ROMISE-137414 format. One record per atom (N, C-alpha, C, O): chain; atom name; x, y, z. Coordinates in Angstrom, 1 decimal, decimal comma. Each point is the difference from the previous one (the first is absolute). Example, Ala and Ser with C-alpha at 12.3 -4.5 7.8 and 13.67 -1.06 7.14 Angstrom:
2
c / a / X / Y / Z
A / N / 13,2 / -5,7 / 7,8
A / CA / -0,9 / 1,2 / 0,0
A / C / 0,9 / 1,2 / 0,0
A / O / 1,0 / 0,0 / 0,7
A / N / -1,4 / 1,1 / -1,4
A / CA / 0,9 / 1,1 / 0,0
A / C / -0,8 / 1,1 / 0,8
A / O / 0,5 / 1,1 / 0,1
***
This chain:
147
c / a / X / Y / Z
A / N / -29,4 / 15,3 / -0,3
A / CA / 1,2 / -0,7 / 0,4
A / C / 0,7 / 1,0 / 1,0
A / O / 0,2 / 1,2 / -0,4
A / N / 0,2 / -1,7 / 1,6
A / CA / 0,6 / 0,9 / 0,9
A / C / 1,4 / 0,4 / -0,5
A / O / 0,7 / -0,7 / -0,8
A / N / -0,2 / 1,9 / 1,3
A / CA / 1,3 / 0,5 / -0,5
A / C / 1,1 / -0,9 / 0,4
A / O / 1,0 / -0,1 / -0,8
A / N / -1,0 / -0,6 / 1,9
A / CA / 1,1 / -0,8 / 0,5
A / C / 0,2 / -1,2 / -1,0
A / O / 1,2 / -0,5 / -0,1
A / N / -2,2 / 0,0 / -0,6
A / CA / 0,2 / -1,1 / -0,9
A / C / 0,7 / 0,5 / -1,3
A / O / 0,5 / -0,9 / -0,7
A / N / -0,6 / 2,1 / 0,4
A / CA / 0,7 / 0,6 / -1,2
A / C / 1,5 / 0,1 / 0,2
A / O / 0,7 / 0,1 / -1,0
A / N / -0,3 / 0,0 / 2,2
A / CA / 1,5 / 0,2 / 0,3
A / C / 0,5 / -1,2 / 0,7
A / O / 0,3 / 0,0 / 1,2
A / N / -0,2 / -1,1 / -1,9
A / CA / 0,4 / -1,3 / 0,6
A / C / 1,5 / 0,0 / 0,5
A / O / 0,3 / -0,7 / 1,0
A / N / 0,5 / 1,4 / -1,7
A / CA / 1,5 / -0,1 / 0,2
A / C / 0,3 / 0,4 / 1,5
A / O / 0,9 / -0,7 / 0,6
A / N / -1,6 / 1,6 / -0,1
A / CA / 0,3 / 0,4 / 1,4
A / C / -0,4 / -1,1 / 1,0
A / O / 0,6 / 0,0 / 1,1
A / N / -1,4 / -0,9 / -1,5
A / CA / -0,4 / -1,1 / 0,9
A / C / 0,9 / -1,2 / -0,3
A / O / 0,4 / -0,7 / 1,0
A / N / -0,2 / 0,3 / -2,3
A / CA / 0,8 / -1,2 / -0,2
A / C / 1,5 / 0,2 / 0,2
A / O / 0,7 / -1,0 / 0,3
A / N / -0,2 / 2,2 / -0,3
A / CA / 1,4 / 0,2 / 0,2
A / C / 0,4 / -0,1 / 1,5
A / O / 1,1 / 0,2 / 0,4
A / N / -2,1 / -0,4 / 0,5
A / CA / 0,3 / -0,2 / 1,4
A / C / 0,3 / -1,4 / 0,3
A / O / 0,4 / -0,3 / 1,2
A / N / -0,6 / -0,6 / -2,1
A / CA / 0,2 / -1,5 / 0,2
A / C / 0,9 / -0,6 / -1,1
A / O / 0,0 / 0,5 / -1,1
A / N / 0,8 / -1,5 / 1,5
A / CA / 0,9 / -0,6 / -1,1
A / C / -0,9 / -0,6 / -1,1
A / O / -0,8 / -0,9 / 0,3
A / N / 0,9 / 1,3 / -1,5
A / CA / -0,7 / -0,6 / -1,1
A / C / 1,0 / -0,4 / -1,1
A / O / -0,4 / -0,6 / -1,0
A / N / 1,7 / 1,0 / 1,1
A / CA / 1,0 / -0,3 / -0,9
A / C / -0,3 / 0,3 / -1,5
A / O / 0,3 / -0,7 / -0,9
A / N / -1,0 / 1,8 / 0,7
A / CA / -0,4 / 0,5 / -1,3
A / C / -1,2 / -0,6 / -0,6
A / O / -0,4 / 0,3 / -1,1
A / N / -0,2 / -1,3 / 1,8
A / CA / -1,2 / -0,6 / -0,5
A / C / -1,3 / 0,7 / 0,6
A / O / -0,4 / -0,3 / 1,1
A / N / -0,1 / 1,1 / -1,9
A / CA / -1,2 / 0,8 / 0,4
A / C / -1,2 / -0,3 / -0,8
A / O / -1,0 / 0,7 / 0,0
A / N / 1,0 / -1,9 / -0,7
A / CA / -1,2 / -0,4 / -0,8
A / C / -0,2 / -1,5 / 0,2
A / O / 0,8 / -0,6 / 0,6
A / N / -1,9 / 0,2 / -1,1
A / CA / -0,3 / -1,5 / 0,1
A / C / 0,5 / -0,8 / -1,2
A / O / -0,3 / -1,2 / -0,1
A / N / 1,0 / 1,8 / -0,8
A / CA / 0,4 / -0,7 / -1,3
A / C / 0,9 / -1,2 / 0,3
A / O / -0,1 / -1,0 / -0,7
A / N / 0,9 / 1,1 / 1,8
A / CA / 0,8 / -1,2 / 0,3
A / C / -0,9 / -1,1 / 0,5
A / O / 0,3 / -1,2 / -0,3
A / N / -1,3 / 1,5 / 1,1
A / CA / -0,9 / -1,1 / 0,4
A / C / -0,7 / -0,6 / -1,2
A / O / -0,2 / -1,2 / -0,1
A / N / -0,3 / 2,0 / -0,8
A / CA / -0,6 / -0,5 / -1,2
A / C / 0,9 / -0,8 / -0,8
A / O / -0,4 / -1,0 / -0,6
A / N / 1,7 / 1,4 / 0,5
A / CA / 1,0 / -0,7 / -0,8
A / C / 0,3 / -1,4 / 0,7
A / O / 0,1 / -1,0 / -0,7
A / N / -0,1 / 1,0 / 2,0
A / CA / 0,3 / -1,3 / 0,7
A / C / -1,3 / -0,9 / -0,2
A / O / 0,2 / -1,2 / -0,1
A / N / -1,3 / 1,8 / 0,1
A / CA / -1,3 / -0,8 / -0,2
A / C / 0,1 / -0,6 / -1,4
A / O / -0,4 / -1,2 / -0,2
A / N / 0,9 / 1,9 / -0,8
A / CA / 0,1 / -0,5 / -1,3
A / C / 1,0 / -1,2 / -0,1
A / O / -0,2 / -1,0 / -0,7
A / N / 1,3 / 1,2 / 1,4
A / CA / 1,0 / -1,1 / 0,0
A / C / -0,6 / -1,3 / 0,6
A / O / 0,3 / -1,0 / -0,5
A / N / -1,0 / 1,2 / 1,6
A / CA / -0,6 / -1,2 / 0,6
A / C / -1,0 / -0,7 / -0,9
A / O / 0,0 / -1,2 / -0,2
A / N / -0,9 / 2,1 / -0,4
A / CA / -1,0 / -0,6 / -0,9
A / C / 0,6 / -0,7 / -1,2
A / O / -0,4 / -1,0 / -0,4
A / N / 1,5 / 1,6 / -0,2
A / CA / 0,6 / -0,6 / -1,2
A / C / 0,8 / -1,2 / 0,4
A / O / 0,1 / -0,9 / -0,8
A / N / 0,4 / 0,8 / 2,0
A / CA / 0,7 / -1,2 / 0,4
A / C / -0,9 / -1,1 / 0,3
A / O / 0,3 / -1,2 / -0,3
A / N / -1,5 / 1,5 / 0,8
A / CA / -1,0 / -1,1 / 0,3
A / C / -0,7 / -0,5 / -1,2
A / O / -0,3 / -1,1 / -0,2
A / N / -0,1 / 2,1 / -0,7
A / CA / -0,6 / -0,3 / -1,2
A / C / -1,5 / -0,6 / 0,1
A / O / -0,7 / 0,1 / -1,0
A / N / 0,4 / -0,7 / 2,1
A / CA / -1,3 / -0,6 / 0,2
A / C / -0,6 / 0,6 / 1,2
A / O / 0,6 / 0,1 / 1,1
A / N / -1,9 / 0,2 / -1,1
A / CA / -0,7 / 0,6 / 1,1
A / C / -0,6 / -0,9 / 0,9
A / O / -0,5 / 0,4 / 1,1
A / N / 0,4 / -1,7 / -1,4
A / CA / -0,7 / -1,0 / 0,8
A / C / 1,0 / -1,1 / 0,4
A / O / -0,1 / -1,1 / -0,5
A / N / 0,9 / 1,4 / 1,5
A / CA / 1,0 / -0,9 / 0,5
A / C / -0,4 / -0,4 / 1,4
A / O / -0,7 / 0,7 / 0,8
A / N / 1,1 / -1,9 / -0,4
A / CA / -0,2 / -0,4 / 1,4
A / C / 1,0 / 0,8 / 0,8
A / O / 1,0 / 0,4 / -0,4
A / N / -1,4 / -0,2 / 1,7
A / CA / 0,8 / 0,9 / 0,9
A / C / 1,5 / -0,6 / 0,1
A / O / 0,9 / 0,8 / 0,0
A / N / -0,8 / -2,1 / 0,1
A / CA / 1,4 / -0,6 / 0,2
A / C / 0,8 / 0,3 / -1,3
A / O / 1,2 / 0,3 / 0,1
A / N / -1,8 / -0,5 / -1,3
A / CA / 0,7 / 0,3 / -1,2
A / C / 0,4 / 1,4 / -0,1
A / O / 1,1 / 0,4 / -0,5
A / N / -2,0 / 0,5 / 0,8
A / CA / 0,2 / 1,4 / 0,0
A / C / 1,2 / 0,4 / 0,9
A / O / 0,9 / 0,8 / -0,5
A / N / -0,8 / -1,3 / 1,7
A / CA / 1,1 / 0,3 / 0,9
A / C / 1,3 / -0,5 / -0,5
A / O / 1,0 / 0,6 / 0,1
A / N / -1,0 / -1,8 / -0,8
A / CA / 1,2 / -0,6 / -0,5
A / C / 0,5 / 0,9 / -1,2
A / O / 1,2 / 0,3 / -0,1
A / N / -2,1 / 0,1 / -0,8
A / CA / 0,3 / 0,9 / -1,1
A / C / 0,6 / 1,3 / 0,5
A / O / 0,9 / 0,6 / -0,6
A / N / -1,6 / 0,0 / 1,6
A / CA / 0,5 / 1,3 / 0,5
A / C / 1,4 / -0,2 / 0,6
A / O / 0,8 / 0,9 / -0,1
A / N / -0,6 / -2,0 / 0,8
A / CA / 1,3 / -0,2 / 0,6
A / C / 1,1 / -0,2 / -1,1
A / O / 1,1 / 0,5 / 0,2
A / N / -1,5 / -1,1 / -1,3
A / CA / 0,9 / -0,1 / -1,1
A / C / 0,3 / 1,3 / -0,6
A / O / 1,2 / 0,3 / -0,3
A / N / -2,2 / 0,5 / 0,1
A / CA / 0,2 / 1,4 / -0,6
A / C / 0,9 / 0,8 / 0,9
A / O / 0,9 / 0,7 / -0,5
A / N / -1,1 / -0,7 / 1,8
A / CA / 0,8 / 0,7 / 1,0
A / C / 1,5 / -0,5 / 0,0
A / O / 0,9 / 0,8 / 0,0
A / N / -0,8 / -2,1 / -0,1
A / CA / 1,4 / -0,6 / -0,1
A / C / 0,7 / 0,5 / -1,3
A / O / 1,2 / 0,3 / 0,1
A / N / -1,9 / -0,3 / -1,2
A / CA / 0,6 / 0,5 / -1,2
A / C / 0,4 / 1,5 / 0,1
A / O / 1,0 / 0,4 / -0,5
A / N / -1,9 / 0,4 / 1,0
A / CA / 0,3 / 1,4 / 0,2
A / C / 1,2 / 0,2 / 0,9
A / O / 0,8 / 0,9 / -0,2
A / N / -0,7 / -1,7 / 1,2
A / CA / 1,1 / 0,1 / 1,0
A / C / 1,3 / -0,3 / -0,8
A / O / 1,0 / 0,7 / 0,2
A / N / -1,0 / -1,7 / -1,0
A / CA / 1,2 / -0,4 / -0,8
A / C / 0,4 / 1,2 / -0,9
A / O / 1,1 / 0,4 / -0,1
A / N / -2,1 / 0,2 / -0,6
A / CA / 0,2 / 1,1 / -0,9
A / C / 0,5 / 1,2 / 0,7
A / O / 0,9 / 0,7 / -0,5
A / N / -1,4 / -0,4 / 1,7
A / CA / 0,5 / 1,1 / 0,8
A / C / 1,5 / -0,2 / 0,4
A / O / 0,8 / 0,9 / 0,0
A / N / -0,5 / -2,1 / 0,5
A / CA / 1,4 / -0,3 / 0,3
A / C / 0,9 / 0,1 / -1,1
A / O / 1,2 / 0,5 / 0,1
A / N / -1,6 / -0,8 / -1,3
A / CA / 0,8 / 0,2 / -1,2
A / C / 0,2 / 1,4 / -0,3
A / O / 1,1 / 0,5 / -0,3
A / N / -2,1 / 0,3 / 0,5
A / CA / 0,1 / 1,5 / -0,2
A / C / 0,9 / 0,6 / 1,0
A / O / 0,8 / 0,9 / -0,3
A / N / -0,9 / -1,4 / 1,5
A / CA / 0,9 / 0,5 / 1,1
A / C / 1,5 / -0,3 / -0,3
A / O / 0,8 / 0,9 / 0,1
A / N / -0,5 / -2,1 / -0,6
A / CA / 1,3 / -0,4 / -0,3
A / C / 0,6 / 0,9 / -1,2
A / O / 1,1 / 0,3 / 0,0
A / N / -2,0 / -0,1 / -1,0
A / CA / 0,4 / 0,9 / -1,1
A / C / 0,4 / 1,4 / 0,5
A / O / 1,0 / 0,5 / -0,5
A / N / -1,8 / 0,0 / 1,4
A / CA / 0,4 / 1,3 / 0,5
A / C / 1,2 / 0,0 / 0,9
A / O / 0,8 / 1,0 / 0,0
A / N / -0,5 / -2,1 / 0,7
A / CA / 1,2 / -0,1 / 0,8
A / C / 1,2 / 0,1 / -0,9
A / O / 1,1 / 0,6 / 0,3
A / N / -1,2 / -1,3 / -1,5
A / CA / 1,2 / -0,1 / -0,9
A / C / 0,2 / 1,4 / -0,7
A / O / 1,1 / 0,4 / -0,2
A / N / -2,2 / 0,3 / -0,1
A / CA / 0,1 / 1,2 / -0,8
A / C / -0,4 / 1,2 / 0,8
A / O / -1,2 / 0,2 / 0,2
A / N / 2,2 / 0,6 / 0,2
A / CA / -0,3 / 1,3 / 0,7
A / C / 0,7 / 1,0 / -0,8
A / O / 1,2 / -0,1 / -0,4
A / N / -1,9 / 1,2 / 0,0
A / CA / 0,6 / 1,0 / -0,8
A / C / 0,8 / 0,9 / 0,8
A / O / -0,1 / 0,1 / 1,2
A / N / 1,0 / 0,7 / -1,9
A / CA / 0,9 / 0,9 / 0,7
A / C / -0,7 / 1,2 / 0,6
A / O / 0,5 / 0,7 / 0,8
A / N / -1,8 / -0,5 / -1,2
A / CA / -0,7 / 1,2 / 0,6
A / C / -0,2 / -0,2 / 1,5
A / O / -0,2 / 1,0 / 0,7
A / N / 0,2 / -2,2 / -0,2
A / CA / -0,2 / -0,3 / 1,4
A / C / 1,3 / 0,0 / 0,8
A / O / 0,1 / -0,3 / 1,2
A / N / 1,0 / 0,5 / -1,9
A / CA / 1,3 / 0,0 / 0,6
A / C / 0,3 / 1,3 / 0,8
A / O / 0,7 / 0,9 / -0,5
A / N / -1,3 / -0,8 / 1,6
A / CA / 0,1 / 1,2 / 0,9
A / C / 0,2 / -0,5 / 1,4
A / O / -0,5 / -1,0 / 0,4
A / N / 1,3 / 1,7 / 0,3
A / CA / 0,4 / -0,4 / 1,4
A / C / -1,2 / -0,2 / 0,9
A / O / 0,0 / -0,9 / 0,9
A / N / -1,1 / 1,7 / -1,1
A / CA / -1,1 / -0,2 / 0,9
A / C / -0,9 / -1,2 / -0,3
A / O / -0,9 / -0,4 / 0,7
A / N / 1,1 / -0,2 / -1,9
A / CA / -0,7 / -1,2 / -0,4
A / C / 0,8 / -1,3 / 0,3
A / O / -0,6 / -1,1 / -0,3
A / N / 1,8 / 1,2 / 0,8
A / CA / 0,9 / -1,2 / 0,0
A / C / -0,6 / -1,2 / 0,9
A / O / 0,3 / -1,1 / -0,3
A / N / -1,1 / 1,4 / 1,3
A / CA / -0,6 / -1,1 / 0,8
A / C / -1,3 / -0,5 / -0,6
A / O / -0,5 / -1,0 / 0,5
A / N / 0,0 / 1,6 / -1,5
A / CA / -1,3 / -0,4 / -0,6
A / C / 0,2 / -0,8 / -1,3
A / O / -0,8 / -0,8 / -0,4
A / N / 1,9 / 1,0 / -0,3
A / CA / 0,3 / -0,7 / -1,3
A / C / 0,0 / -1,5 / 0,3
A / O / 0,5 / -0,4 / 1,0
A / N / -1,2 / -0,3 / -1,9
A / CA / -0,1 / -1,5 / 0,1
A / C / -1,0 / -0,4 / 1,1
A / O / -0,1 / -1,2 / 0,2
A / N / -0,5 / 2,1 / 0,5
A / CA / -0,9 / -0,4 / 1,1
A / C / -1,4 / 0,5 / -0,3
A / O / -1,0 / -0,5 / 0,6
A / N / 0,8 / 1,5 / -1,5
A / CA / -1,3 / 0,5 / -0,3
A / C / -0,2 / 0,0 / -1,5
A / O / 1,0 / -0,1 / -0,7
A / N / -2,2 / 0,2 / 0,3
A / CA / -0,3 / 0,1 / -1,5
A / C / 0,5 / 1,3 / -0,6
A / O / 0,1 / 1,0 / 0,7
A / N / 0,1 / -1,1 / -2,0
A / CA / 0,4 / 1,2 / -0,7
A / C / -1,0 / 1,1 / 0,1
A / O / 0,3 / 1,2 / 0,0
A / N / -1,6 / -1,6 / 0,1
A / CA / -1,1 / 1,0 / 0,1
A / C / 0,2 / 0,9 / 1,3
A / O / -0,2 / 1,2 / 0,0
A / N / 0,6 / -1,9 / 1,1
A / CA / 0,3 / 0,8 / 1,2
A / C / 1,2 / 0,9 / -0,2
A / O / -0,1 / 1,1 / 0,5
A / N / 1,1 / -1,6 / -1,1
A / CA / 1,2 / 0,9 / -0,2
A / C / -0,4 / 1,1 / -1,0
A / O / 0,6 / 1,1 / 0,2
A / N / -1,4 / -1,3 / -1,1
A / CA / -0,5 / 1,1 / -0,9
A / C / -0,7 / 1,1 / 0,8
A / O / 0,2 / 1,2 / -0,2
A / N / -1,1 / -1,7 / 1,1
A / CA / -0,7 / 1,0 / 0,8
A / C / 0,9 / 0,8 / 0,9
A / O / -0,1 / 1,2 / 0,1
A / N / 1,1 / -1,9 / 0,5
A / CA / 1,0 / 0,7 / 0,8
A / C / 0,9 / 0,9 / -0,8
A / O / 0,4 / 1,1 / 0,5
A / N / -0,1 / -1,5 / -1,7
A / CA / 0,8 / 0,8 / -0,9
A / C / -0,7 / 1,3 / -0,3
A / O / 0,6 / 1,1 / -0,2
A / N / -1,9 / -1,2 / 0,0
A / CA / -0,8 / 1,3 / -0,3
A / C / 0,1 / 0,9 / 1,2
A / O / 0,2 / 1,2 / -0,2
A / N / -0,3 / -1,7 / 1,4
A / CA / 0,2 / 0,8 / 1,2
A / C / 1,4 / 0,6 / 0,1
A / O / 0,2 / 1,2 / 0,4
A / N / 0,8 / -2,0 / -0,7
A / CA / 1,4 / 0,5 / 0,0
A / C / 0,2 / 1,1 / -1,0
A / O / 0,6 / 1,0 / 0,3
A / N / -1,2 / -1,1 / -1,5
A / CA / 0,1 / 1,0 / -1,0
A / C / -0,7 / 1,3 / 0,5
A / O / 0,5 / 1,1 / -0,3
A / N / -1,6 / -1,3 / 1,0
A / CA / -0,7 / 1,2 / 0,6
A / C / 0,9 / 0,7 / 1,0
A / O / 0,1 / 1,2 / 0,0
A / N / 0,7 / -2,0 / 0,8
A / CA / 0,9 / 0,6 / 0,9
A / C / 1,1 / 0,7 / -0,7
A / O / 0,4 / 1,2 / 0,4
A / N / 0,2 / -1,8 / -1,4
A / CA / 1,1 / 0,6 / -0,7
A / C / -0,4 / 1,3 / -0,8
A / O / 0,9 / 0,8 / -0,2
A / N / -2,2 / -0,7 / -0,1
A / CA / -0,4 / 1,2 / -0,7
A / C / -0,3 / 1,1 / 1,1
A / O / -0,3 / 1,2 / -0,4
A / N / 0,4 / -1,6 / 1,7
A / CA / -0,2 / 1,0 / 1,0
A / C / -1,5 / 0,2 / 0,3
A / O / -0,4 / 1,0 / 0,6
A / N / -0,4 / -2,0 / -0,9
A / CA / -1,5 / 0,1 / 0,1
A / C / -0,5 / 0,1 / 1,4
A / O / 0,4 / -0,8 / 0,9
A / N / -1,2 / 1,8 / -0,6
A / CA / -0,7 / 0,2 / 1,3
A / C / 0,9 / -0,1 / 1,2
A / O / -0,4 / -0,6 / 1,0
A / N / 1,5 / 1,3 / -1,0
A / CA / 0,9 / -0,1 / 1,1
A / C / -0,6 / 0,6 / 1,3
A / O / 0,2 / -0,5 / 1,1
A / N / -0,8 / 1,6 / -1,3
A / CA / -0,5 / 0,8 / 1,2
A / C / -1,4 / -0,5 / 0,4
A / O / -0,4 / 0,2 / 1,2
A / N / -0,4 / -0,8 / -2,1
A / CA / -1,4 / -0,3 / 0,3
A / C / 0,0 / -1,2 / 1,0
A / O / 0,8 / -0,9 / -0,2
A / N / -1,8 / 0,9 / 1,1
A / CA / -0,2 / -1,2 / 0,8
A / C / -0,5 / -1,1 / -0,9
A / O / -0,7 / 0,2 / -0,9
A / N / 1,0 / -1,4 / 1,3
A / CA / -0,3 / -1,2 / -0,8
A / C / -1,4 / -0,5 / 0,5
A / O / -0,2 / -0,2 / 1,2
A / N / -0,6 / -0,2 / -2,2
A / CA / -1,3 / -0,6 / 0,4
A / C / 0,1 / -1,5 / 0,2
A / O / -0,9 / -0,7 / 0,5
A / N / 2,0 / 0,1 / -0,9
A / CA / 0,3 / -1,4 / 0,1
A / C / -0,9 / -0,9 / -0,8
A / O / -0,2 / -1,2 / 0,3
A / N / -0,6 / 1,8 / -1,2
A / CA / -0,9 / -0,8 / -0,8
A / C / 0,6 / -1,1 / -0,8
A / O / -0,5 / -1,0 / -0,2
A / N / 1,8 / 1,3 / -0,3
A / CA / 0,7 / -1,1 / -0,7
A / C / 0,2 / -1,2 / 0,8
A / O / -0,2 / -1,1 / -0,5
A / N / 0,7 / 1,3 / 1,7
A / CA / 0,2 / -1,1 / 0,9
A / C / -1,3 / -0,7 / 0,4
A / O / -0,1 / -1,2 / 0,1
A / N / -0,9 / 2,0 / 0,2
A / CA / -1,3 / -0,6 / 0,3
A / C / -0,6 / -0,8 / -1,1
A / O / -0,6 / -1,1 / 0,3
A / N / 0,7 / 1,5 / -1,5
A / CA / -0,7 / -0,7 / -1,1
A / C / 0,9 / -1,0 / -0,7
A / O / -0,5 / -1,1 / -0,4
A / N / 1,8 / 1,3 / 0,4
A / CA / 0,9 / -1,0 / -0,6
A / C / 0,8 / -0,9 / 1,0
A / O / 0,5 / -1,0 / -0,4
A / N / -0,4 / 1,4 / 1,6
A / CA / 0,7 / -0,7 / 1,0
A / C / 1,5 / 0,1 / -0,2
A / O / 0,8 / -0,9 / 0,4
A / N / -0,3 / 2,0 / -1,0
A / CA / 1,4 / 0,2 / -0,3
A / C / 0,4 / 1,4 / 0,5
A / O / -0,8 / 0,8 / 0,3
A / N / 2,1 / -0,7 / 0,0
A / CA / 0,5 / 1,3 / 0,5
A / C / -0,2 / 1,1 / -0,9
A / O / 0,1 / -0,1 / -1,2
A / N / -0,6 / 1,3 / 1,7
A / CA / -0,2 / 1,2 / -0,7
A / C / 1,2 / 0,8 / -0,2
A / O / 1,1 / -0,3 / 0,6
A / N / -1,1 / 1,3 / -1,4
A / CA / 1,1 / 0,8 / -0,4
A / C / 0,7 / 0,7 / 1,2
A / O / 1,3 / 0,1 / 0,0
A / N / -2,0 / 0,3 / 1,0
A / CA / 0,7 / 0,6 / 1,2
A / C / 0,9 / -1,1 / 0,7
A / O / 1,1 / 0,4 / 0,5
A / N / -1,6 / -1,6 / -0,4
A / CA / 0,8 / -1,1 / 0,6
A / C / 1,2 / -0,2 / -0,8
A / O / 1,1 / -0,2 / 0,5
A / N / -1,3 / 0,1 / -1,9
A / CA / 1,2 / -0,3 / -0,8
A / C / 1,0 / 1,2 / 0,0
A / O / 1,2 / -0,3 / 0,0
A / N / -1,7 / 1,5 / 0,2
A / CA / 0,9 / 1,2 / 0,1
A / C / 0,9 / -0,3 / 1,3
A / O / 1,2 / 0,3 / 0,0
A / N / -1,9 / -0,7 / 1,1
A / CA / 0,8 / -0,3 / 1,2
A / C / 1,0 / -1,1 / -0,2
A / O / 1,1 / 0,1 / 0,6
A / N / -1,4 / -1,1 / -1,3
A / CA / 0,9 / -1,1 / -0,3
A / C / 1,2 / 0,5 / -0,8
A / O / 1,2 / -0,3 / 0,2
A / N / -1,5 / 1,2 / -1,1
A / CA / 1,1 / 0,6 / -0,8
A / C / 0,9 / 0,9 / 0,8
A / O / 1,3 / -0,1 / -0,1
A / N / -1,9 / 0,9 / 1,0
A / CA / 0,8 / 0,9 / 0,8
A / C / 0,9 / -0,8 / 1,0
A / O / 1,1 / 0,5 / 0,3
A / N / -1,6 / -1,6 / 0,2
A / CA / 0,7 / -0,7 / 1,0
A / C / 0,8 / -1,2 / -0,6
A / O / 0,7 / -0,7 / 0,7
A / N / -0,8 / 0,6 / -2,0
A / CA / 0,7 / -1,0 / -0,8
A / C / -0,3 / -1,4 / 0,5
A / O / 0,9 / -0,9 / 0,1
A / N / -2,2 / 0,6 / 0,2
A / CA / -0,4 / -1,3 / 0,5
A / C / -1,0 / -0,5 / -1,1
A / O / -0,7 / 0,7 / -0,6
A / N / 0,7 / -2,1 / 0,4
A / CA / -0,8 / -0,5 / -1,0
A / C / -1,5 / -0,2 / 0,5
A / O / -0,2 / 0,0 / 1,2
A / N / -0,7 / -0,1 / -2,1
A / CA / -1,4 / -0,3 / 0,3
A / C / 0,0 / -1,5 / 0,3
A / O / 0,5 / -0,8 / -0,8
A / N / -1,0 / 0,4 / 2,0
A / CA / 0,0 / -1,4 / 0,4
A / C / -1,3 / -0,7 / -0,5
A / O / -1,0 / 0,6 / -0,3
A / N / 1,1 / -1,9 / 0,3
A / CA / -1,1 / -0,8 / -0,5
A / C / -1,2 / 0,2 / 1,0
A / O / -1,2 / 0,1 / -0,5
A / N / 1,4 / 0,0 / 1,7
A / CA / -1,1 / 0,2 / 1,0
A / C / -0,7 / 1,4 / -0,2
A / O / -1,0 / 0,3 / 0,6
A / N / 1,7 / 0,6 / -1,3
A / CA / -0,6 / 1,3 / -0,3
A / C / -1,1 / -0,1 / -1,0
A / O / -0,8 / 1,0 / -0,2
A / N / 0,7 / -2,1 / -0,6
A / CA / -1,0 / -0,2 / -0,9
A / C / -1,2 / -0,8 / 0,6
A / O / 0,2 / -0,4 / 1,2
A / N / -1,3 / 0,4 / -1,8
A / CA / -1,2 / -0,7 / 0,5
A / C / 0,3 / -1,5 / 0,4
A / O / 0,6 / -0,7 / -0,8
A / N / -1,0 / 0,3 / 1,9
A / CA / 0,2 / -1,4 / 0,4
A / C / -0,8 / -0,9 / -0,9
A / O / 0,1 / -1,3 / 0,2
***
């Protein structure tokens, strides 16, 4: 096995993967589809109708989850640099940004040049950017996150 295949992180961190570096999500989605269909011998028209129904149900469930998060935001995100993101992004995104903010508040890597790997792999502002927002007292904007 070549050495480059043993060190995958240096390759995958160059592209947005949003923390998904394995195939388990694909396998999980495959399981959801198989369990929803329950039968392996369907006509193509029936299959597409059932898949459409499954996707419509997932869409409804996702919208319910989004509304729940809009209603409930914890005080941990009550920071001036997050004010333009609250109620517009998922709690998961705010959690990731909060980790970067805490890194800044601890004084982490102030002098070191930034590799920007966090932004490349997660599509979110890295701690140097957040430090700049804190110093200029400007909020992180929605367009600063991944489109």
